[in-house]
N, C-alpha and C positions, 0 to 999 in steps of 0.2 A: 504494500500500500504506500503510494507516494503522496505525502501530505505537504502542501505548501501553505505558508501563512504570510500575511501581510502585516508589517509593523509600521505604526505611524509615529511612535515616539520611542526613543532609546530605552527609557525606563519602564515601558509597558510590554511585557512578554506574554508567553502562553500560560503562565501560572501552573496550576495543577494539571493542565492538559498535556504539558510536556512529558512528565513521567508516565502518564497513561499511555501516550503514543509510544514511548520508548519501551515500555513493558510488552507491547504488542509487536515490536520489531518494525515499526513503521519507518520508512525513509523520509526524514523531515528536512525541508528546505524553507528558506525565508527570504523575502524581499524587504530590505530596510528602506522604505519609501522616503522617510525623512532625510536619508543620507544620499538620495539621488540614485539608488540602485535600480537596475533595469528589471522589468518584469519578464518572467519566463514565457515560453510558449504554453498555452493552455493544454496542448497535447501531452506535455511532459508531467502532468499531475493528475492524480486520481481524486483528490479531496482538496478543497480550499477552505481556509479559516481566515476570516477578516477580523482583526482585533480592534481595540478601542484607541483613543487618542484625544488630545486636548483641543484639536482644531474642530471646525465645523465643516460639514460636507460641501457647503457652498462657497468656501473661501478659496476659490480657484486662483485668484491673483496672488495670494500669499503662499499657496501650496499648489503650484501648477500640475504636480504629479497626480492630483485628484482626478483630473480629466482622463488620462490613460488608465488609471486604476479603475474607474467606473466602467470603462469599456472592457477591461479584463474581467471584472466581476460578472458583467452581463454575458461575456463569452463563455465563462465557466458554467453559468447557469444554463445557457442555451445549449451547451455541450453535454448536458446531463450529469455534471459533477455534483456530488454532495457539497453544499456550501453552508457554513456556519458563520454568522456575523454577531459580534458582541459589542454592544454600546455603539460607538461610531460605526462599527462594521454592520450592525443591524440597520442603521440609518442609511448607509451606502447601498445596501441591498434594496431597501425599500425605495430609495430614490431611483435606482436603475430599473426597477420593476413598476414604476409609476405611482409610488406613494410619496407625496411631498414631505419634506422635512422642514420643520419650523421651530421657533423657540417654544419651549413648554411654558406654561403659566408660572411654574416654579422650578428653580434648580433643585435637584434631589441628590443629596450626598450623605451617605451614611446607611444606617440599618432601618429599612422600612418594609412592612409587609407587602407581599404580592399575593393576589388571590386569583386562582384559576376560575374562568367562567365555565359555562356548560360545555362549550366546544373544547376548552382546555382539559376538562375532566375526561372527555371522551377520546382525546388525542393519544394514539398508541405510543408515540415517542415519549410522552410524559406519564405513562402508566406507572402507578405506584407512588407518584408524588403526592404530598399532602395538598389539600385544597387551598391552604394558605401557608405561606412560609416567609421567613424573614431573609431578605436578600441585601447584599451590599450594592449600593448605587453610587454613580458619580456621573451625572449628566445634566445639561441645561436645555438641550433640544429634545424633540420628540418626532416620531415618524407617524404618518398616516398609514393605515393598513393598505398594502398594494392590492390592485385588482387581482382576484383569484386567490389571494392569501386568506388564511383563517386567523382571526384575532383570538388569542388564547388567554390573556391575563391582564390585570391592571393593578395599580396601587392607588392610594388616596391622592397622591400628587400627580399621577400620570396615567391616563386612560389606556395607553397602548404600551404594554411592557413586553410582549412577545407574540410572534406569529410563525406560522409554517406555510410553505408553498409546496403542496404535495407532501411527499415523505422524504425529500432530499434537502430542502432549503429551510434553514431555521434562523430567525432573528431574535435575539434577546437584548433588551435594553440594559439590563443589570449585569453584575460581574460575579458570577459563580466561580470563575476560575481563579480569582485573586486569593493568594495565600496571605497569612499574617505577615510574612517577610515582605511580600510584594507591597502590602499596604503601607508599611513603614517607609519603603523607598518612595512611594507616591507622595507621601506627606513631606519627604525631604525636598520634593520639587515644588511644593506649594501647599499652603494651608488656607482653605476657603473661609470666608467670614460666616460664622453661624447665623442662621435665620430659620424661618419656619420649618423648612424641610432640609436644612443643612446642619448636621450635628457637629459638635466639637471633636477635635482629634482625640482628646482624652477619652471621650465616651466611645468613639468608634473602636479604639484599640483596647477598651477595658475588658472585653470578653473575647479572647482570641479563638475560643472554641466555635464561635459563630462562623469564622472563616472555614474551619474544618468541616462544619455541617454543610456549608455552601459547596465546598469541594466535592463532598460525597454526592450531592445532587448533580453536579457537573459531570462526574464520572458515570453516574447512572444514565444520564442522557446520552453520553458518548457511546455507551454499551448498546443502546438501542439504535442510535443513528449510524454507527459503524460496527455492525456485528462482525465476527471473525471472517465471514465469507466476503465482506466488502473489499 
């Protein structure tokens, strides 16, 4: 299994996804878009993972690589590849599939509950998940659900937290992949001002077992999305 992932910031990596892929013998490659690296040929990958980042998907002037990245994501989807987008990645997928991305009413940073809707509870990829779980968030934008996609879940601050397109393409607004060590690195790069849906750093890091619980959900999703035969 050849897995390629797209990195938008040097300090944001695969988190708990990396050891999961390594344990399954996946051949993993990466494009550091922030560093001007070239994208590969879609034919050279079996799976695409699009990670998060501090920029917005419409900041083409500041980040011109967003334009070819969007074409690459659409080519991977059109080519039948399984594609997972996390946070910025979910917004990029939504955008290329026809779901506009805009500012959310609130920035959402910290630990906030996500609730599955009826479609989410029926979705096979999320079988066994609790109807409500506490997820780690870090975003200010939100996506509209693309045509043909299924809206799966929401939080109090954000109506659209996850979607699927068929059984291959997944978009998650929140960060199940982030480990406790990752979170500390993120806060080294910036500490947001607390407000209604933005928690303090001390609170976010006060219970590190929450990250471990999120990581278990991430791995459970990967098991269903990329079974051994994939």
